[in-house]
FIVEXVO-81236 format. One record per residue (C-alpha): x negated, y, z negated. Coordinates in steps of 0.1 Angstrom, whole numbers, plus 5000, padded with zeros to 4 digits. Layout:
@u X, v Y, w Z
...
END
This chain:
@u 5021, v 5073, w 5170
@u 5051, v 5065, w 5148
@u 5083, v 5054, w 5165
@u 5115, v 5073, w 5157
@u 5149, v 5058, w 5165
@u 5185, v 5069, w 5158
@u 5205, v 5049, w 5133
@u 5228, v 5036, w 5160
@u 5199, v 5016, w 5174
@u 5200, v 4994, w 5143
@u 5229, v 4975, w 5157
@u 5205, v 4955, w 5178
@u 5188, v 4938, w 5148
@u 5167, v 4913, w 5169
@u 5152, v 4941, w 5189
@u 5144, v 4961, w 5158
@u 5129, v 4931, w 5140
@u 5107, v 4925, w 5170
@u 5096, v 4962, w 5170
@u 5088, v 4960, w 5133
@u 5066, v 4929, w 5138
@u 5048, v 4943, w 5168
@u 5042, v 4978, w 5154
@u 5014, v 4985, w 5129
@u 5033, v 5016, w 5118
@u 5066, v 5021, w 5101
@u 5096, v 5029, w 5122
@u 5115, v 5061, w 5112
@u 5153, v 5061, w 5115
@u 5172, v 5093, w 5119
@u 5208, v 5101, w 5112
@u 5224, v 5132, w 5128
@u 5189, v 5143, w 5139
@u 5173, v 5141, w 5104
@u 5150, v 5116, w 5088
@u 5171, v 5090, w 5069
@u 5151, v 5057, w 5065
@u 5119, v 5039, w 5072
@u 5117, v 5003, w 5081
@u 5087, v 4979, w 5085
@u 5079, v 4942, w 5085
@u 5073, v 4924, w 5053
@u 5037, v 4919, w 5062
@u 5031, v 4956, w 5066
@u 5051, v 4963, w 5034
@u 5028, v 4939, w 5015
@u 4997, v 4955, w 5030
@u 5009, v 4990, w 5021
@u 5018, v 4979, w 4985
@u 4983, v 4963, w 4982
@u 4966, v 4995, w 4993
@u 4988, v 5017, w 4969
@u 4976, v 4994, w 4941
@u 4939, v 4998, w 4952
@u 4944, v 5036, w 4954
@u 4959, v 5037, w 4919
@u 4930, v 5017, w 4905
@u 4905, v 5040, w 4922
@u 4923, v 5071, w 4907
@u 4922, v 5055, w 4872
@u 4885, v 5047, w 4876
@u 4877, v 5082, w 4887
@u 4896, v 5096, w 4857
@u 4877, v 5073, w 4834
@u 4844, v 5085, w 4849
@u 4855, v 5121, w 4843
@u 4863, v 5114, w 4807
@u 4830, v 5096, w 4802
@u 4846, v 5063, w 4795
@u 4818, v 5042, w 4811
@u 4797, v 5013, w 4798
@u 4761, v 5005, w 4805
@u 4760, v 4977, w 4831
@u 4730, v 4959, w 4815
@u 4746, v 4960, w 4780
@u 4780, v 4948, w 4794
@u 4764, v 4918, w 4812
@u 4744, v 4909, w 4781
@u 4775, v 4910, w 4759
@u 4795, v 4888, w 4784
@u 4766, v 4863, w 4786
@u 4764, v 4861, w 4748
@u 4801, v 4857, w 4744
@u 4804, v 4829, w 4770
@u 4770, v 4813, w 4764
@u 4760, v 4819, w 4800
END
């Protein structure tokens, strides 16, 4: 379950940093009772960005399939082998 903290709690930076590294979820920060920011550790940020990249590539691949932009696997491998003398 995501953690939600008020913005005034950001004064204790060491505690917030520790929470970010211990949590596997982003920490949501509220201001005047409304969502304002999201904070997370660098490791989690890198993981999220990696997954966004994977999802983008999957979406692109699905679009290529729908458009019929596919190559025959055998023919592609043969072409690569001939090109690189493998």
